[in-house]
C-alpha positions as a Markdown table, in Angstrom:
| # | Residue | x | y | z |
|---|---|---|---|---|
| 1 | Unk | 39.8 | 2.1 | -33.4 |
| 2 | Unk | 40.0 | 0.2 | -30.0 |
| 3 | Unk | 39.5 | 3.5 | -28.2 |
| 4 | Unk | 36.3 | 4.3 | -30.1 |
| 5 | Unk | 34.9 | 0.8 | -29.6 |
| 6 | Unk | 35.7 | 1.0 | -25.9 |
| 7 | Unk | 34.1 | 4.4 | -25.5 |
| 8 | Unk | 31.0 | 3.1 | -27.4 |
| 9 | Unk | 30.7 | 0.1 | -25.1 |
| 10 | Unk | 31.1 | 2.2 | -21.9 |
| 11 | Unk | 28.6 | 4.7 | -23.3 |
| 12 | Unk | 26.0 | 1.9 | -23.9 |
| 13 | Unk | 26.5 | 0.6 | -20.3 |
| 14 | Unk | 26.2 | 4.1 | -18.9 |
| 15 | Unk | 23.0 | 4.8 | -20.8 |
| 16 | Unk | 21.5 | 1.4 | -20.0 |
| 17 | Unk | 22.2 | 1.9 | -16.3 |
| 18 | Unk | 20.8 | 5.4 | -16.3 |
| 19 | Unk | 17.5 | 4.4 | -18.0 |
| 20 | Unk | 17.0 | 1.5 | -15.6 |
| 21 | Unk | 17.3 | 3.7 | -12.5 |
| 22 | Unk | 15.3 | 6.6 | -13.8 |
| 23 | Unk | 12.2 | 4.5 | -14.7 |
| 24 | Unk | 9.7 | 4.1 | -11.9 |
| 25 | Unk | 6.6 | 2.1 | -12.5 |
| 26 | Unk | 3.4 | 2.1 | -10.5 |
| 27 | Unk | 4.1 | -1.4 | -9.3 |
| 28 | Unk | 7.0 | 0.0 | -7.4 |
| 29 | Unk | 4.8 | 2.6 | -5.6 |
| 30 | Unk | 3.6 | 1.6 | -2.2 |
| 31 | Unk | 0.1 | 2.8 | -1.4 |
| 32 | Unk | -1.5 | 3.1 | 2.1 |
| 33 | Unk | -5.0 | 2.6 | 3.3 |
| 34 | Unk | -6.5 | 3.3 | 6.6 |
| 35 | Unk | -9.9 | 3.2 | 8.2 |
| 36 | Unk | -12.0 | 2.4 | 11.1 |
| 37 | Unk | -13.6 | -1.1 | 11.2 |
| 38 | Unk | -16.4 | -1.8 | 13.6 |
| 39 | Unk | -15.6 | -5.3 | 14.7 |
| 40 | Unk | -16.0 | -5.6 | 18.5 |
| 41 | Unk | -14.9 | -9.2 | 19.0 |
| 42 | Unk | -11.1 | -9.3 | 19.4 |
| 43 | Unk | -10.9 | -12.9 | 18.1 |
| 44 | Unk | -12.8 | -12.0 | 15.0 |
| 45 | Unk | -10.4 | -9.0 | 14.4 |
| 46 | Unk | -7.4 | -11.3 | 14.9 |
| 47 | Unk | -8.8 | -13.8 | 12.4 |
| 48 | Unk | -9.5 | -11.0 | 9.9 |
| 49 | Unk | -6.0 | -9.7 | 10.3 |
| 50 | Unk | -4.5 | -13.1 | 9.6 |
| 51 | Unk | -6.6 | -13.5 | 6.5 |
| 52 | Unk | -5.7 | -10.1 | 5.2 |
| 53 | Unk | -2.0 | -10.8 | 5.7 |
| 54 | Unk | -2.4 | -13.6 | 3.2 |
| 55 | Unk | -3.6 | -11.1 | 0.5 |
| 56 | Unk | -1.0 | -11.0 | -2.2 |
| 57 | Unk | -1.4 | -7.2 | -2.5 |
| 58 | Unk | -0.9 | -6.4 | 1.1 |
| 59 | Unk | 2.7 | -5.9 | 2.4 |
| 60 | Unk | 1.8 | -4.7 | 5.9 |
| 61 | Unk | -1.5 | -5.1 | 7.8 |
| 62 | Unk | -2.1 | -3.7 | 11.2 |
| 63 | Unk | -5.5 | -3.9 | 12.9 |
| 64 | Unk | -5.7 | -2.2 | 16.3 |
| 65 | Unk | -8.2 | -3.9 | 18.5 |
| 66 | Unk | -8.5 | -1.1 | 21.0 |
| 67 | Unk | -9.1 | 1.8 | 18.5 |
| 68 | Unk | -10.7 | -0.4 | 15.8 |
| 69 | Unk | -8.3 | 1.3 | 13.3 |
| 70 | Unk | -6.8 | -0.5 | 10.3 |
| 71 | Unk | -3.6 | 0.5 | 8.5 |
| 72 | Unk | -2.4 | -1.3 | 5.4 |
| 73 | Unk | 0.6 | -0.9 | 3.0 |
| 74 | Unk | 0.4 | -2.4 | -0.4 |
| 75 | Unk | 2.7 | -4.4 | -2.7 |
| 76 | Unk | 2.4 | -5.4 | -6.4 |
| 77 | Unk | -0.6 | -3.2 | -7.2 |
| 78 | Unk | -0.9 | -0.5 | -9.9 |
| 79 | Unk | -3.5 | 1.5 | -7.9 |
| 80 | Unk | -5.5 | 1.5 | -4.7 |
| 81 | Unk | -9.0 | 2.7 | -4.7 |
| 82 | Unk | -11.4 | 3.0 | -1.8 |
| 83 | Unk | -13.5 | 0.1 | -3.3 |
| 84 | Unk | -10.4 | -2.2 | -3.6 |
| 85 | Unk | -9.3 | -1.3 | -0.1 |
| 86 | Unk | -12.7 | -2.0 | 1.4 |
| 87 | Unk | -13.1 | -5.3 | -0.5 |
| 88 | Unk | -10.0 | -6.6 | 1.3 |
| 89 | Unk | -11.9 | -6.7 | 4.5 |
| 90 | Unk | -13.8 | -9.8 | 3.1 |
| 91 | Unk | -17.0 | -10.4 | 5.1 |
| 92 | Unk | -16.5 | -7.2 | 7.1 |
| 93 | Unk | -16.6 | -4.7 | 4.2 |
| 94 | Unk | -19.9 | -3.3 | 5.4 |
| 95 | Unk | -18.3 | -2.4 | 8.8 |
| 96 | Unk | -15.5 | -0.2 | 7.2 |
| 97 | Unk | -15.8 | 3.5 | 7.8 |
| 98 | Unk | -13.7 | 6.7 | 7.2 |
| 99 | Unk | -11.4 | 5.3 | 4.5 |
| 100 | Unk | -8.3 | 7.2 | 3.4 |
| 101 | Unk | -6.1 | 5.9 | 0.7 |
| 102 | Unk | -2.9 | 7.5 | -0.7 |
| 103 | Unk | 0.7 | 7.1 | -1.9 |
| 104 | Unk | 2.9 | 6.1 | 1.0 |
| 105 | Unk | 5.7 | 8.7 | 1.5 |
| 106 | Unk | 3.9 | 11.3 | -0.6 |
| 107 | Unk | 0.4 | 11.7 | 0.8 |
| 108 | Unk | -0.1 | 12.6 | 4.5 |
| 109 | Unk | -1.7 | 10.0 | 6.7 |
| 110 | Unk | -4.5 | 11.5 | 8.7 |
| 111 | Unk | -3.8 | 11.3 | 12.4 |
| 112 | Unk | -6.0 | 9.2 | 14.7 |
| 113 | Unk | -8.6 | 9.9 | 16.0 |
| 114 | Unk | -10.2 | 10.8 | 12.7 |
| 115 | Unk | -11.9 | 14.1 | 13.6 |
| 116 | Unk | -13.9 | 14.4 | 10.3 |
| 117 | Unk | -15.2 | 10.8 | 10.5 |
| 118 | Unk | -18.9 | 10.1 | 10.6 |
| 119 | Unk | -19.7 | 6.7 | 12.0 |
């Protein structure tokens, strides 16, 4: 009887551990977004980058002042749409061009310079 009870308990722990590791939710997925942003003033770009780093959905934010390229990795978000991504640029949303969003580690990030980008 003890052997059956022990086997049942071990089986329950094994199944519970397996189900926890095999379940992946969208909140665990990291999305990326990249674009060109036409902000010519370096101080404005630095201020925008600081503000964006305070966004609870952004894990990594990199704004390149020389190329005017932005690259972002997400956290705690179920999806990432072009509209969402663009809205994160606050007062500069109208200056965002050539947006690409995708799943980090799955979708290929377009290399810079963006050859198919129309400014």
